[in-house]
N, C-alpha and C positions, 0 to 999 in steps of 0.2 A: 431494444427492450432491456430493461434492467429487471433481473429476477434473482431469486435465492439460488445459491450454488447447490448442485446435486452431486452425488458420488460419481455419476457418469462424466462429470466435467473435470474430474481430478487430473487426468493426463494433460489437458489443455491448460488448466490452472497452473500446474507445475511448470509447463513450458513458458507461459507468460511470466511467471515469477523469475525463473532462471534467466531468461533473456532480458527481462527488465532490469534485474540486478546487475547482470554483466554490462549492459549498456550504461546504466547510471553510475555504478560504483568502480568499475575497472579503471576509468580515467582518474579517479580520485585516489584509490588505494594502490593501483599499479601492482597487483598481486595476481599473477597468472596461475599460481598453484591453487589459490582459492577459487578464482573465476572459472577455471577450466577443469580442475581435478575434484575439488570438494563440492562444488556447486554443480549438481547433475539432475537432470529432469527425472530420471528413473528413481533415484533415491528419494527425491522430494515427493514424488507421487506416492511412493511406497509409504512414506511417513503419514501422508494424508489418509491413505486407505486404512492404515492401522490406527488412526485417531480421527474418525469421522466428525467428532465434536468440533474440530477446527473449522468445519463448514457452517457451524451454527449461525453465525452472523455474517457470513461471506455473501456478497452480492456479485453478480457477473453482468457484464454488458454483452448481450447476445442478440445480434441481428441476423442470425443464421450462421455466423462465425463468432465464437467467443473472442472478444477483443480486449477486454479489460476486467480487472477484479478489484474489489475493495473489501477489507475485512476490519472489524473493530471488536474491541473488548468492552463490554458494557459493565459498568460498576457504579452504583450509588449516584445516579443522575448524571453520569459522565460516560463518554465514549472515547476510547483511545483507538485511533486509526493505526493499525499495526502492519497491514499489508495493503498496498495500493499501487497497482501497476497496470499500464496499458501496453499491449504488445507494441514493440518499437516500430513495426510496420504500419501501425495505425495511429501514431501520435499526431497531434495537431488537428484532429478531426472532431473535437468536442467531447470525446468519450470520457476523459478524466473529469471534465466539468460536469457532465451528466451524472457520473457516479458520485462525485462529492456532493453535488446538489441534491441528489436523491437521499443521501445519508443525512444531510442537514434538514431536509424537509421531514423525513421520518423522525428525526430527533425532536424536532419541534412538536410533532403530533404526539410523541410519547413523553413530552415534558422533560426531556433531557436538557440540562442546563449548560453543559460544556462539552465541546468536542476538542480533543487535543491530539498531538502527535509529536514525534521527534524527527528532525530532518538534519542531515549532515550539513554543516555550515558551508562546505565547499560545493554543495549541490545547489548552485544558484538557480538553475532552471526550475527545480522543485520549489524552492523558496519563493520565487516570483509567482509560480502557479498558486501556491497556498495563499499568498498575500492578495492576489487578484480574486480569490474566492472567499475572502472574509477572515482569514486567519492572521494572527499577529504574533510576532516573536515577543516573548515575555522578558527576554534578557537572561533567562535561566539556561545554563549550558552544562554539559557533562562531557568528560573525555571518554571516547569510545574505547572500551577495554582492549588492551594490547596494541593500541595505535597512538598516533599523535594527533588524531582528528577529533574535532568537536561536534557533538550533537547539539542542536538547538531545539528548545521547547517552544512550540507554536500552539496557540489555542484560539478557539472561537467561542465566545460566550453568547448564548442564545437568549 
């Protein structure tokens, strides 16, 4: 079931984000200090508890266990997907597809014209996932601050 995130979900949301980021980004950035010192479940959960507005557009996949999250910033007929993670133990089960499909369906109902996101060029698994779900790379890129890695702009026009 996909539902709106609630404050009671914050510890699990933080856990999914932290482990999702470690799994996706550590092989790309190879920075253990960030992956295991800066990126901590407790501190991320604390950030969410102190800023509950971060849950405003967040959805969770919950079938009795919270398994994935997706969050977007809504602005002028557009949605930017800014957090989208499935617990690494539950990848490959259609959870990500369900979450992104739900956002696309709601966007159409709300007459949103574009959904977009940034994805690290080296994150091939994510890029393939987005392309399979109707997103296309636009050719727009930006250098991720403090790194030599490129972020790619993907969008889906509805």
